[in-house]
C-alpha positions in Angstrom: -19.1 -28.3 -63.1 -18.1 -28.8 -66.5 -14.3 -28.3 -67.2 -13.3 -25.0 -68.2 -10.9 -26.3 -70.6 -13.9 -28.4 -72.3 -16.2 -25.6 -72.9 -18.1 -25.2 -76.2 -16.4 -23.3 -78.8 -17.9 -21.5 -81.6 -17.6 -22.4 -85.4 -14.5 -20.6 -86.7 -15.2 -17.2 -88.0 -18.3 -17.1 -86.2 -16.9 -15.0 -83.0 -19.6 -17.5 -80.3 -21.8 -20.6 -80.6 -24.3 -21.2 -83.3 -27.4 -19.7 -82.4 -30.8 -21.6 -82.3 -31.3 -25.6 -82.2 -32.9 -27.2 -79.7 -29.5 -28.3 -78.3 -28.8 -25.1 -77.0 -32.4 -24.9 -75.5 -32.3 -28.5 -74.1 -28.7 -27.1 -72.5 -30.1 -24.2 -70.6 -33.2 -25.8 -69.5 -31.9 -28.8 -68.2 -28.5 -28.1 -67.0 -28.0 -29.2 -63.4 -26.2 -26.0 -62.4 -27.6 -22.5 -63.1 -27.2 -21.5 -66.6 -28.5 -18.1 -68.1 -27.9 -16.4 -71.6 -27.3 -13.0 -70.9 -27.8 -10.2 -74.0 -25.3 -7.5 -74.7 -27.3 -5.1 -73.2 -27.3 -6.9 -70.0 -31.1 -8.1 -70.5 -31.3 -12.1 -69.3 -32.8 -13.8 -72.5 -32.7 -17.3 -71.2 -32.7 -18.5 -67.3 -32.9 -22.4 -66.5 -34.8 -23.2 -63.3 -31.7 -24.1 -61.3 -30.4 -20.8 -61.8 -33.7 -19.0 -60.7 -33.2 -21.5 -57.4 -29.9 -20.6 -56.7 -31.2 -16.7 -56.8 -34.7 -17.6 -55.1 -36.4 -16.1 -58.1 -39.0 -17.8 -60.4 -38.2 -17.3 -64.6 -40.6 -14.6 -65.2 -39.2 -12.3 -62.5 -35.8 -12.6 -64.1 -36.3 -12.6 -67.8 -36.3 -9.3 -69.3 -34.3 -7.6 -66.3 -30.8 -6.9 -66.0 -28.4 -9.2 -64.5 -27.0 -6.8 -62.7 -29.7 -7.2 -60.2 -27.9 -10.2 -58.1 -24.8 -8.1 -58.2 -24.4 -5.5 -54.8 -24.9 -1.8 -56.2 -21.0 -1.2 -55.5 -20.1 -3.7 -57.8 -22.6 -3.4 -60.8 -20.7 -1.0 -62.8 -17.5 -2.9 -62.8 -19.4 -6.5 -63.6 -21.0 -4.6 -66.7 -18.0 -3.4 -67.7 -16.3 -6.5 -67.5 -19.4 -8.1 -69.3 -19.5 -5.8 -72.4 -15.4 -6.0 -72.7 -15.9 -10.1 -72.9 -18.4 -10.0 -75.5 -16.5 -7.1 -77.5 -13.2 -8.3 -77.4 -13.5 -12.1 -76.7 -11.0 -14.0 -74.1 -12.5 -15.3 -71.0 -14.9 -14.4 -68.3 -14.8 -16.7 -65.2 -13.8 -16.7 -61.6 -15.7 -16.0 -57.8 -18.1 -13.5 -57.7 -20.3 -12.1 -54.1 -24.1 -11.8 -55.2 -26.9 -11.5 -53.5 -30.2 -13.7 -53.3 -33.5 -12.2 -53.3 -34.0 -12.7 -49.4 -30.7 -10.9 -49.2 -28.6 -13.4 -48.4 -25.3 -13.4 -49.7 -24.0 -16.1 -51.6 -20.5 -16.7 -53.3 -20.2 -18.4 -56.7 -17.9 -19.9 -59.1 -18.9 -18.6 -62.9 -18.0 -19.5 -66.2 -18.8 -17.7 -69.7 -19.0 -18.4 -73.3 -20.1 -16.1 -76.1 -22.8 -17.0 -78.5 -24.6 -15.8 -81.6 -28.0 -14.8 -81.7 -30.5 -14.9 -84.8 -30.0 -11.4 -85.5 -26.2 -11.9 -85.7 -25.8 -10.1 -82.1 -23.7 -11.7 -79.4 -25.0 -12.9 -76.2 -22.8 -14.7 -73.2 -24.0 -18.1 -71.9 -23.1 -18.3 -68.2 -23.0 -20.8 -65.8 -22.7 -21.0 -62.1 -22.1 -23.0 -59.3 -22.6 -22.0 -55.7 -20.0 -22.5 -53.6 -20.9 -20.6 -50.4 -20.8 -23.7 -48.0 -17.3 -24.6 -49.6 -15.9 -21.4 -49.2 -17.1 -20.6 -45.3 -15.9 -24.2 -44.7 -12.5 -23.0 -45.9 -12.8 -19.7 -43.9 -13.4 -21.8 -41.1 -10.4 -23.9 -41.5 -8.2 -21.1 -42.4 -9.6 -19.4 -39.3 -9.3 -22.3 -36.8 -5.7 -23.0 -38.3 -4.8 -18.9 -37.6 -6.2 -19.1 -34.0 -4.2 -22.2 -33.2 -1.4 -20.7 -34.2 -2.2 -17.4 -32.6 -2.7 -19.2 -29.4 0.2 -21.1 -29.7 2.3 -17.8 -30.3 0.6 -16.5 -27.4 1.5 -18.8 -25.0 4.9 -18.6 -23.1 5.6 -22.3 -22.9 8.6 -23.0 -25.8 6.0 -25.3 -28.1 6.8 -27.5 -31.2 4.6 -30.4 -32.9 6.3 -33.4 -34.7 5.0 -35.5 -37.3 5.5 -39.3 -37.2 8.9 -39.1 -38.1 9.6 -36.8 -35.2 10.1 -34.2 -37.9 9.0 -30.6 -36.9 6.1 -29.2 -38.6 5.7 -25.9 -36.6 7.0 -24.2 -33.7 5.4 -21.4 -31.8 7.4 -17.8 -30.9 8.4 -18.4 -27.7 10.4 -21.4 -29.1 11.8 -19.7 -32.1 13.2 -16.6 -29.5 14.2 -19.2 -26.9 16.2 -20.6 -29.8 17.7 -17.6 -31.1 18.8 -16.5 -27.4 20.5 -20.0 -26.9 22.1 -19.7 -30.2 20.1 -22.6 -31.7 21.2 -23.7 -35.3 18.5 -23.4 -38.0 18.9 -27.3 -38.9 18.5 -28.0 -35.0 15.3 -26.3 -34.0 13.4 -24.7 -37.3 10.5 -26.5 -39.5 11.4 -29.6 -41.3 14.2 -30.6 -39.0 14.3 -34.1 -37.3 13.8 -33.6 -33.3 14.7 -37.0 -32.5 18.0 -37.0 -34.8 19.1 -33.4 -32.6 18.4 -35.0 -29.4 20.9 -38.4 -30.5 23.4 -36.7 -32.1 23.9 -33.6 -29.7 24.0 -32.9 -25.9 21.3 -30.5 -26.1 17.4 -30.3 -27.4 16.6 -28.1 -30.0 15.0 -25.6 -28.0 16.9 -25.9 -24.6 20.2 -27.3 -23.5 19.8 -30.6 -22.0 22.4 -31.9 -20.9 24.1 -35.1 -22.1 23.1 -37.7 -19.4 19.6 -36.7 -19.7 19.6 -36.3 -23.6 19.4 -40.4 -24.1 16.4 -40.8 -21.1 14.5 -38.1 -23.2 15.1 -39.4 -26.5 14.1 -43.0 -25.2 10.8 -41.8 -24.1 9.9 -40.0 -27.1 10.6 -43.0 -29.3 8.2 -44.8 -27.1 5.3 -42.1 -27.8 6.1 -42.7 -31.5 6.0 -46.1 -31.8 2.5 -45.7 -29.9 3.6 -47.4 -26.5 3.4 -44.5 -24.6 0.4 -41.6 -25.1 2.7 -38.9 -22.9 5.1 -38.4 -20.3 7.0 -35.5 -18.7 10.7 -34.8 -18.3 12.0 -32.2 -16.0 16.1 -31.2 -16.7 18.3 -28.3 -15.7 18.8 -25.7 -18.3 21.9 -23.3 -17.8 20.6 -19.8 -18.5 23.5 -17.0 -18.1 24.8 -16.8 -14.9 21.4 -18.0 -13.0 20.3 -21.4 -12.8 17.3 -22.8 -14.5 14.9 -25.8 -14.5 12.4 -26.6 -17.3 9.7 -29.6 -17.5 8.9 -31.1 -21.0 5.6 -32.3 -21.6 5.3 -34.5 -24.5 1.8 -35.8 -25.9 0.3 -37.9 -28.7 -2.3 -36.0 -30.0 -5.6 -38.2 -29.8 -7.5 -39.1 -33.0 -4.8 -37.2 -35.3 -4.7 -38.7 -38.8 -1.5 -38.9 -39.7 -0.2 -38.9 -36.1 1.1 -35.3 -34.5 3.2 -35.0 -31.2 3.1 -31.7 -29.2 6.1 -31.1 -27.4 6.1 -28.2 -24.7 9.2 -26.7 -22.7 8.1 -25.0 -19.3 10.3 -22.9 -17.3 9.6 -23.8 -13.7 12.5 -21.9 -12.5 10.3 -19.9 -10.4 8.3 -23.0 -9.2 11.8 -24.8 -8.1 13.0 -21.5 -6.5 9.8 -21.8 -4.5 9.8 -25.6 -3.7 13.3 -24.6 -2.4 12.0 -22.0 -0.1 8.9 -23.9 1.0 11.2 -26.6 1.9 13.2 -24.5 3.9 10.7 -23.1 5.5 9.2 -26.3 6.3 12.7 -27.1 7.8 12.4 -23.7 9.6 8.7 -24.5 10.8 9.9 -27.9 12.3 13.0 -26.3 14.1 10.8 -23.5 15.5 8.3 -26.2 16.7 10.5 -28.2 18.2 12.1 -24.8 19.8 8.9 -23.2 21.5 8.8 -23.8 25.0 5.6 -26.4 25.8 4.2 -28.3 23.0 2.4 -27.2 20.2 -0.7 -29.2 19.1 -3.8 -29.7 16.3 -6.6 -31.5 17.4 -10.3 -31.8 15.7 -13.6 -33.6 16.6 -13.6 -37.0 15.5 -16.6 -39.3 14.5 -17.7 -40.0 18.0 -17.3 -36.4 18.9 -14.1 -37.1 20.9 -11.5 -34.8 20.6 -8.8 -36.4 18.5 -5.4 -35.0 18.4 -3.2 -35.4 15.1 0.1 -33.6 15.6 2.2 -33.1 19.2 5.7 -30.9 18.3 8.7 -32.6 20.4 8.3 -30.5 23.2 5.2 -32.8 24.7 8.3 -35.2 25.5 9.9 -32.8 27.8 6.3 -31.9 28.9 4.6 -35.1 29.5 7.0 -37.5 28.9 5.2 -38.9 25.9 6.2 -39.0 22.6 4.5 -37.4 19.9 3.5 -40.7 18.8 2.2 -41.8 22.0 -0.1 -38.7 22.5 -1.4 -38.6 19.2 -2.5 -42.3 18.8 -3.6 -42.5 22.6 -5.6 -39.5 23.6 -6.4 -40.6 27.2 -2.6 -40.8 27.9 -2.2 -37.0 28.2 -5.8 -37.0 30.5 -4.2 -39.9 33.0 -1.2 -37.4 33.6 -3.9 -35.2 35.0 -4.6 -34.8 38.5 -8.1 -35.0 40.1 -8.3 -31.2 41.3 -9.0 -29.1 38.0 -8.9 -32.0 35.9 -13.0 -32.0 35.5 -13.3 -28.3 34.6 -10.4 -28.6 32.2 -12.9 -31.3 30.4 -16.2 -29.7 30.7 -13.7 -26.3 29.0 -12.6 -28.5 26.2 -16.4 -30.0 25.3 -17.9 -26.5 25.4 -15.4 -25.7 22.7 -16.2 -29.0 20.9 -19.7 -28.4 20.9 -19.6 -24.8 19.7 -16.3 -24.8 17.6 -15.2 -22.3 20.0 -11.5 -21.6 21.4 -10.2 -23.7 23.8 -8.4 -22.6 27.3 -7.7 -23.6 30.5 -4.9 -24.7 33.5 -4.5 -28.0 34.8 -2.3 -30.2 37.1 0.0 -33.1 35.9 2.2 -35.4 37.1 4.7 -36.2 34.1 6.0 -40.0 33.3 8.6 -38.8 35.3 6.7 -38.5 38.3 7.3 -34.4 38.5 4.4 -32.4 39.5 3.9 -29.3 36.8 1.4 -26.8 36.0 -0.1 -26.5 32.3 -1.9 -24.2 30.5 -3.7 -25.1 27.5 -5.1 -22.4 24.6 -6.2 -23.3 20.9 -7.5 -21.2 18.6 -10.7 -22.6 16.4 -10.9 -22.6 12.2 -13.3 -23.7 10.3 -11.8 -25.6 7.1 -13.3 -25.7 3.7 -15.0 -29.0 4.3 -16.5 -27.3 7.3 -14.2 -29.4 9.7 -13.1 -27.5 13.0 -9.4 -27.2 13.4 -8.1 -26.2 16.5 -4.2 -25.1 16.8 -3.1 -24.6 20.1 -0.1 -25.0 22.5 0.5 -26.4 25.7 2.8 -24.5 28.3 4.7 -25.4 31.7 3.3 -22.5 33.6 4.6 -24.1 36.9 7.1 -21.2 37.7 4.1 -18.8 37.0 1.8 -20.3 39.3 4.4 -20.5 42.4 4.7 -16.5 41.8 1.1 -16.8 41.9 1.1 -18.0 45.3 4.0 -15.7 46.0 2.1 -12.6 44.9 -1.1 -13.5 47.0 0.9 -14.1 49.9 2.8 -10.8 49.6 -0.8 -9.0 48.8 -1.2 -8.2 52.8 2.1 -6.5 53.1 1.2 -4.6 49.3 -2.0 -3.2 51.0 0.0 -2.5 53.9 3.0 -0.4 51.8 -0.5 1.3 49.6 -1.9 2.9 52.7 1.5 4.0 54.2 3.3 5.2 51.6 3.6 9.0 51.6 3.3 9.1 48.0 -0.3 9.7 46.5 -1.2 6.4 44.8 -4.2 6.3 42.5 -5.5 3.7 39.8 -7.6 5.2 37.0 -9.7 2.2 34.8 -10.1 2.4 30.7 -12.5 5.2 31.2 -9.7 7.2 33.1 -12.4 6.9 36.6 -10.5 6.5 39.4 -10.9 3.1 41.0 -8.8 3.4 44.3 -6.7 6.2 45.8 -4.4 5.8 48.7 -4.8 8.5 51.8 -1.8 10.0 50.8 -3.4 10.9 47.2 -6.2 12.3 49.4 -4.3 14.3 51.6 -2.0 16.1 48.7 -4.9 17.1 47.1 -6.9 18.4 49.7 -9.8 15.5 49.8 -10.8 12.3 51.7 -9.5 9.3 49.5 -13.2 8.2 49.1 -13.9 11.7 47.6 -11.4 10.8 44.5 -13.4 7.6 43.2 -14.9 8.2 40.4 -13.4 11.4 39.5 -11.3 11.9 35.8 -9.0 14.2 34.8 -12.1 15.9 32.9 -13.5 16.7 36.6 -14.6 20.4 36.2 -13.3 20.7 39.6 -9.9 20.6 39.4 -8.0 23.0 36.9 -4.1 22.0 36.1 -1.8 24.3 34.8 1.7 24.0 33.8 5.0 25.8 35.3 4.7 28.7 32.6 1.3 29.4 33.7 -0.4 28.1 31.1 -3.5 25.6 31.3 -2.6 21.6 31.4 -5.4 20.4 29.0 -6.9 17.2 30.6 -6.2 14.9 27.7 -2.7 15.6 28.1 -3.0 14.2 31.8 -0.1 11.5 32.5 -3.0 8.8 32.9 -4.6 9.8 29.9 -1.4 9.6 27.6 -0.7 6.1 29.2 -4.1 5.0 28.5 -3.9 6.1 24.7 -0.5 5.1 24.2 -0.4 1.8 26.1 3.3 3.3 27.6 4.8 4.6 30.7 4.5 8.5 31.5 7.3 9.6 33.7 8.3 13.1 35.5 5.6 15.3 34.6 5.1 18.2 36.6 1.6 20.2 36.8 0.2 22.5 39.7 -3.2 21.7 40.7 -5.9 24.3 43.3 -6.8 22.3 45.8 -10.6 23.0 47.3 -9.1 25.5 49.6 -7.5 27.6 46.8 -3.6 26.8 47.3 -2.0 25.8 44.5 0.0 22.2 44.9 2.8 21.5 42.3 3.0 17.9 41.5 5.5 15.6 39.8 3.1 12.2 38.5 4.2 9.0 37.1 1.7 6.6 35.3 2.3 3.2 34.4 -0.3 1.2 32.1 -1.4 -1.8 33.6 -1.6 -5.3 31.4 -3.7 -8.3 31.6 -3.7 -10.9 29.3 -2.2 -8.3 26.6 -5.2 -6.0 27.2 -4.5 -2.8 28.9 -6.9 -3.1 31.6 -5.9 0.3 34.1 -3.2 2.8 35.0 -1.2 3.0 38.1 -0.3 6.7 39.0 1.9 8.2 41.7 2.8 11.5 42.5 4.3 13.5 45.2 4.1 17.2 46.7 6.9 19.2 45.0 5.4 22.4 45.7 8.6 24.0 47.2 10.6 22.8 44.6 8.8 24.2 42.0 8.5 27.6 43.9 12.4 27.5 44.8 13.0 26.5 40.8 10.9 29.5 39.9 12.3 31.9 42.2 15.7 31.2 40.7 14.4 31.1 37.3 12.7 34.8 37.9 16.1 35.7 39.8 18.3 34.0 36.5 16.2 36.8 34.2 15.5 39.6 36.6 17.7 42.4 37.7 18.2 42.7 41.5 18.3 46.1 41.9 15.0 47.1 40.0 13.5 44.2 39.3 13.3 44.7 35.3 14.7 41.9 33.1 18.2 41.7 32.7 20.5 41.8 29.7 20.2 38.3 29.0 16.4 37.9 29.5 16.2 40.8 26.8 18.5 39.2 24.8 16.5 36.6 24.6 13.6 38.2 23.9 14.9 40.3 21.5 16.2 37.2 19.3 12.7 35.9 19.4 11.5 39.0 18.1 13.6 39.0 15.4 12.7 34.9 14.7 9.0 36.4 14.7 9.9 39.1 12.4 12.0 37.2 9.8 8.9 34.7 9.4 6.3 37.5 9.1 7.8 40.2 7.3 4.6 42.4 7.5 5.3 42.7 11.2 6.8 46.2 12.9 8.4 46.4 16.3 10.8 48.7 17.6 14.0 48.7 20.4 14.4 51.7 22.2 17.4 52.6 24.6 17.6 55.1 27.2 20.6 56.5 29.1 20.4 58.6 32.4 21.8 61.9 32.2 24.8 62.7 34.7 24.2 59.8 36.5 27.9 59.5 37.8 27.1 62.7 39.4 24.1 61.6 41.4 26.6 58.9 42.7 29.7 61.1 43.4 27.2 63.7 45.3 24.4 61.6 46.9 25.9 58.1 47.4 25.2 55.0 45.4 22.2 54.3 47.5 20.6 57.5 46.1 21.9 56.5 42.4 20.1 52.9 43.4 17.2 54.8 44.1 17.1 56.9 40.7 17.4 53.8 39.1 14.3 52.3 40.8 12.5 55.6 40.3 13.2 55.5 36.3 12.1 51.6 36.2 8.7 52.1 37.7 8.3 55.4 35.5 8.8 53.0 32.4 6.6 50.3 33.3 3.8 52.9 34.3 4.4 54.3 30.7 4.3 50.5 28.6 2.1 47.3 28.4 2.2 44.3 29.7 3.8 42.9 26.6 6.7 45.2 26.3 10.3 44.3 28.1 11.5 46.8 30.4 15.3 45.9 31.0 18.0 47.2 32.4 20.8 46.3 30.3 23.9 48.5 31.9 24.8 50.2 35.1 22.5 53.3 34.0 21.2 51.8 30.4 17.7 50.9 29.9 16.1 49.6 27.0 12.6 48.7 25.7 11.6 46.1 23.2 8.0 47.0 21.5 6.5 44.1 19.7 4.3 44.9 16.9 4.8 48.9 17.4 5.6 51.3 14.5 8.5 54.0 14.9 6.1 56.6 15.0 4.4 55.0 17.6 7.6 53.7 19.4 9.0 57.5 19.3 5.7 59.1 20.6 6.4 56.5 23.5 9.8 57.7 24.0 8.9 61.4 24.0 6.6 60.9 26.7 9.0 58.7 29.0 11.4 61.4 28.3 8.6 64.0 29.3 7.4 62.1 32.7 11.3 61.3 33.8 12.0 65.1 33.5 9.0 66.0 35.3 8.8 63.3 38.0 11.8 63.8 40.0 13.3 61.3 42.1 13.3 61.4 45.8 16.0 60.1 48.5 15.0 60.5 51.7 14.8 64.6 51.9 16.4 65.2 48.6 14.5 65.8 45.3 16.8 64.2 42.5 15.7 66.2 39.2 16.7 63.0 36.2 16.6 63.7 32.3 17.1 60.2 29.8 18.8 60.1 26.1 16.6 58.5 24.2 17.2 56.0 21.0 14.8 54.8 18.8 15.1 52.0 16.0 12.7 49.7 13.9 13.5 46.2 13.9 13.4 45.5 10.2 13.4 41.9 8.7 16.4 42.5 6.7 18.6 43.1 9.4 21.8 41.0 9.5 20.8 40.1 13.0 18.7 40.6 16.1 21.6 42.8 17.5 21.2 45.5 14.4 18.5 47.4 15.7 20.0 47.7 19.5 22.8 48.9 17.4 21.1 51.7 15.9 19.2 52.7 18.7 22.6 52.9 20.9 24.0 55.1 18.2 20.8 57.5 18.4 20.6 57.5 22.3 24.7 58.9 22.0 24.2 61.0 19.3 21.4 62.5 22.0 23.8 62.7 24.6 26.7 64.2 22.4 23.9 66.9 21.3 23.2 68.4 24.8 21.3 65.2 26.2 17.4 65.2 27.4 16.4 64.3 24.2 15.2 61.5 21.9 16.3 60.6 18.1 15.5 58.0 16.0 18.4 55.8 14.2 18.6 55.0 10.6 21.4 53.5 8.5 22.3 50.1 7.2 24.3 49.1 10.4 
């Protein structure tokens, strides 16, 4: 490419290079770079072969056409303007341009122009161009690589700097700068241009992370080894105070292989979390060792050896108390364990082990041993298998001294007959349910209480259609809530459940039932249920409850029962405000005269007579109560005030039209009645009762034998 400062200059006063002459034609034709002569209107007057080759055209395709053909459409107007301005005003026209070849490929070219004068005296532009596409792409690639490297460095959490051969910092990443700022780092210690090694040697901390004095010297010495080429890399771990929390950093120093000049990368990673994890793991390991030593019996690990024989490679310290062998002895000579085993049961245990080894299955067995000190023991061995990543099967298990359990089993076996005798003779009903709730065993007492033979109970479940169970309130007892079903579902004991069962002869037997789940090797296998006949107790309890809530003279509900139902209805109205219920109070007129003239027995007969009339005129869900000497009350759920008023009037008429009779005496009776609706806006359940009472007393004060509705906000 010609030097722009040595370009041809036109003769003085000519305004451009002289026209004509073989020198110009030779210049255009034989120049090693692309050369073209462009007239003032932008038309190619001459192009050389290099110019045509650059743009992918032949000479005839370019001559006579506008030079704008090689420029993108969006640049053509600006390029023409600069072309004409150059020819008109002079100056210089050079620079880099994006142009387009005939095949559509984009090029980057460097061009420079000079003005020349044609034979007709018109100015033309001689331009020579050089293809710099490859160079531009290379420079862009290098720039992209540099930016990518810097971006990657900035994205890393590690604190990174790059040193030259003199240990001068030539680049740091964002994490380095941020940490230096947080630690109060000085610019002369941690920025580009400062000497990393000098900072190490003159201060008690590194540029990026505070390094205690004892650590600075050895770190600097090893860094010098890298600078001298005697060491390619090293790592250095050091503590770094950070606020109130301890922190640890790992410095990694590496020489970039093949870099000329030498480049060294220093990275500081925060390894505090790793340190903390290592400490936790260390503590956990110590705890596990302590746990293994504390576990009753001996933990072990085993795998199949090359010969197919089991190879024990770990025993916890408990092996010594169990067998009298140290862990090293037991691992070093696996046969030593079998030598302690007694003949009885050894073959069976070995066969179980061989099956586990062949199939990679779990292993479990029991055998009797004689330990090194001569003590006879029963040992239970259990191990679970797990296939490792390399395909090796590993067994992890425990050896437990079960001598006490074995002795208990012997004692249990000896007492089985005693238990069977108890089972057969105990007065309580006893049954066993399997996992499907079917009865698998029943004692004679169970059959007697339920009105069946014990054998007839076998196979039955709480869902058997022949059984109908009820609760004390008379509601059905769902089979799925039977104590045996609950114990099966929850795996927990269920105690003191009262239920009534109808026996085949139609009688109702009340039972108190207990159900206990039974487990075998942690698996629930069956439920033990026992029950006793408490029919007399329940009947007595029901009678006491009835007496406590019933007026003993009339059989109507007493005041306490009425108030409980009144409060319950008030709560229901509070929850559902659209409900309408009413309260009615009745008082017998001139009742004192009956007692005084005919005696209290006659008065009692009148009270019973009026109670009967009220019951005949009300629904089963209504509450008829005697709440005073001659005062009664009705609670009418889901009843409008109009319906309650009509009912009260019917009762008044019925009492008036049906006099009571005591012995030979006919006793006329009338009542004064008050009616009130229960409102969800009432302040209490008693409010409606108070309104009804006031209405009733208003009737009595107005002549008696009438009905009135209570109003007002009481």
